[in-house]
C-alpha positions as CSV (number, residue, x, y, z in Angstrom):
1,M,12.5,43.9,29.3
2,K,9.9,44.2,26.6
3,R,12.4,43.1,24.1
4,I,13.3,40.0,26.1
5,V,9.6,39.1,26.4
6,L,9.1,39.6,22.7
7,I,12.1,37.4,21.8
8,A,10.9,34.7,24.1
9,F,7.4,34.8,22.6
10,M,8.8,34.6,19.1
11,M,11.0,31.6,20.1
12,I,8.0,29.8,21.6
13,L,5.9,30.5,18.5
14,F,8.7,29.2,16.2
15,I,9.2,26.1,18.3
16,G,5.5,25.4,18.3
17,T,5.2,25.9,14.6
18,S,8.1,23.6,13.8
19,N,6.8,20.9,16.2
20,A,3.4,21.0,14.6
21,Q,5.0,20.2,11.2
22,N,6.7,17.2,12.8
23,Q,3.6,15.7,14.3
24,I,0.5,14.3,12.6
25,N,-2.4,16.7,12.8
26,W,-5.2,14.4,14.1
27,L,-8.7,15.7,13.5
28,K,-11.9,14.4,15.2
29,I,-14.1,12.3,12.9
30,T,-16.8,14.9,13.3
31,D,-14.5,17.7,11.9
32,V,-13.5,16.1,8.7
33,E,-16.6,17.1,6.6
34,N,-16.2,20.7,7.6
35,Q,-12.5,20.7,6.6
36,I,-13.3,19.1,3.3
37,K,-16.0,21.8,2.6
38,A,-13.6,24.6,3.7
39,D,-10.9,23.4,1.3
40,G,-13.3,22.9,-1.6
41,K,-11.6,21.8,-4.8
42,D,-8.3,21.5,-2.9
43,A,-9.7,18.9,-0.4
44,K,-7.4,16.0,0.4
45,R,-8.2,12.4,1.0
46,V,-9.0,11.2,4.5
47,F,-6.9,8.7,6.5
48,I,-8.7,7.1,9.4
49,D,-6.7,5.0,11.9
50,C,-9.2,2.6,13.4
51,Y,-7.8,1.4,16.7
52,T,-8.8,0.0,20.1
53,D,-7.5,0.8,23.5
54,W,-6.5,-2.8,24.2
55,C,-4.6,-3.3,20.9
56,G,-0.9,-3.7,21.4
57,W,0.0,-3.3,17.7
58,C,-2.0,0.0,17.6
59,K,0.1,1.3,20.4
60,R,3.2,0.2,18.6
61,M,2.1,1.9,15.4
62,D,1.7,5.1,17.4
63,K,5.1,4.8,19.0
64,D,7.2,3.6,16.1
65,T,5.5,4.9,12.9
66,F,3.1,7.7,13.6
67,S,5.7,9.5,15.7
68,D,8.2,9.5,12.8
69,T,8.7,13.1,11.5
70,T,8.8,12.1,7.8
71,I,5.6,10.1,8.2
72,A,4.0,13.1,9.9
73,K,5.0,15.5,7.2
74,L,3.7,13.1,4.5
75,M,0.4,12.3,6.2
76,N,-0.3,16.0,6.9
77,H,0.5,16.8,3.2
78,F,-1.7,14.2,1.6
79,F,-4.5,13.6,4.1
80,Y,-6.9,14.8,6.7
81,N,-5.9,12.4,9.5
82,V,-8.3,10.9,12.0
83,K,-7.8,8.5,14.9
84,Y,-11.0,6.6,15.6
85,D,-11.7,4.2,18.5
86,A,-13.5,1.3,16.8
87,E,-15.2,0.6,20.1
88,S,-16.4,4.1,20.7
89,K,-19.6,4.5,22.7
90,E,-20.6,7.8,21.1
91,E,-23.2,8.3,18.4
92,V,-21.5,9.8,15.3
93,T,-23.0,11.4,12.3
94,F,-20.7,11.0,9.3
95,G,-21.4,11.3,5.6
96,G,-25.0,12.2,6.3
97,K,-25.7,9.0,8.3
98,T,-25.8,8.4,12.0
99,Y,-23.8,5.5,13.4
100,V,-24.0,3.9,16.9
101,N,-22.3,1.2,18.9
102,P,-25.1,-1.4,19.2
103,T,-23.8,-2.7,22.5
104,P,-22.2,0.5,24.1
105,N,-22.1,-1.1,27.5
106,G,-20.9,-4.4,26.2
107,R,-17.7,-6.2,26.7
108,R,-14.4,-5.6,24.9
109,G,-15.0,-6.1,21.2
110,A,-18.2,-4.2,21.0
111,T,-17.6,-2.6,17.6
112,H,-19.1,0.7,16.6
113,D,-21.1,0.6,13.4
114,L,-19.0,3.4,11.9
115,A,-15.9,1.3,12.3
116,R,-17.7,-1.7,10.6
117,M,-18.6,0.6,7.7
118,L,-15.1,2.1,7.4
119,L,-13.4,-1.3,7.5
120,G,-15.9,-3.2,5.3
121,N,-16.6,-5.5,8.3
122,R,-13.0,-6.7,8.2
123,L,-12.3,-6.1,11.9
124,S,-8.7,-6.3,12.8
125,Y,-6.6,-3.7,14.5
126,P,-5.0,-1.5,13.6
127,S,-6.6,-0.9,10.3
128,Y,-6.7,2.2,8.1
129,S,-9.5,3.4,5.9
130,I,-8.5,5.7,3.1
131,L,-11.4,7.8,1.9
132,N,-11.7,10.1,-1.1
133,S,-12.7,13.7,-0.5
134,D,-16.3,12.7,-1.3
135,L,-16.1,10.2,1.6
136,T,-16.2,7.1,-0.5
137,I,-13.8,4.4,0.6
138,A,-10.7,4.1,-1.7
139,T,-9.2,1.2,0.2
140,V,-8.7,-0.4,3.6
141,I,-5.3,-1.5,4.9
142,P,-4.9,-3.7,7.9
143,G,-1.9,-4.2,10.1
144,Y,1.2,-2.8,11.7
145,Y,3.9,-1.3,9.5
146,P,7.3,0.1,10.5
147,A,7.9,3.7,9.2
148,K,10.2,2.6,6.3
149,D,7.5,0.3,4.9
150,F,4.6,2.7,5.7
151,E,6.2,5.7,4.0
152,P,5.8,4.7,0.3
153,M,2.2,3.5,1.1
154,V,1.3,6.9,2.5
155,V,2.6,8.7,-0.6
156,F,1.0,6.3,-3.0
157,L,-2.4,6.4,-1.3
158,G,-2.3,10.2,-1.2
159,G,-3.9,9.9,-4.7
160,K,-1.3,11.6,-6.8
161,Y,0.5,8.5,-8.1
162,E,-2.2,5.8,-8.3
163,S,-3.1,6.5,-11.9
164,K,0.5,6.6,-13.0
165,Y,2.0,3.4,-11.4
166,S,1.1,0.1,-9.8
167,F,2.2,0.0,-6.2
168,D,5.0,-2.4,-7.0
169,E,6.3,-0.1,-9.7
170,F,6.0,2.9,-7.4
171,R,7.8,1.3,-4.5
172,K,10.8,0.5,-6.7
173,I,11.2,4.1,-7.8
174,Y,10.0,5.9,-4.6
175,E,13.3,6.5,-2.8
176,T,15.3,7.7,-5.8
177,Q,12.8,9.3,-8.2
178,I,9.8,10.4,-6.1
179,K,10.9,11.2,-2.5
180,P,13.6,13.8,-3.1
181,D,11.4,16.2,-5.1
182,L,8.4,15.5,-2.9
183,M,10.2,16.3,0.3
184,K,11.5,19.5,-1.3
185,E,7.9,20.4,-2.2
186,I,6.6,19.7,1.3
187,D,9.4,21.7,3.0
188,K,8.9,24.6,0.6
189,K,5.2,24.6,1.3
190,A,5.8,24.6,5.1
191,K,8.2,27.6,4.8
192,T,5.6,29.6,2.9
193,K,3.0,28.9,5.7
194,K,5.3,30.5,8.3
């Protein structure tokens, strides 16, 4: 009986671990700075998905793109990932500054000051703010992208390839020259964590 329970426990642990690798690890915005500090010189960039509850394209991005297992592996590899409601009512301290929603009881469209800062006041949803590990904004990208179009963007914006290629050059060689070795590296890293 003990053996059966042990085998069942091991199976649950294995399934949980493999599922975690196939889903994006979303952090709270308030946890990012602690994660960066904990990782020190190995800190990654930060990917912040600024969304709203009423945004249909945001929901489609979640369903079609963020649920893709390859996208999840790549995003977890290159970024600390955050989903941030651009109309949040909560006060947030981020990067040593406190941000509020100036009209927290307002109508739809009452944008939080943190979202305004992260998106450079270009308020369309979904939009993604890519931050360096020192929390400076590297770039902001608006819009919905299917997984096949989003994949090379994720890898390029991860920071490893930006100094070597323009995005157009990178996109042309991604599938044949970059992706095969990168996926082997990610899978090998995942196996060593088990």
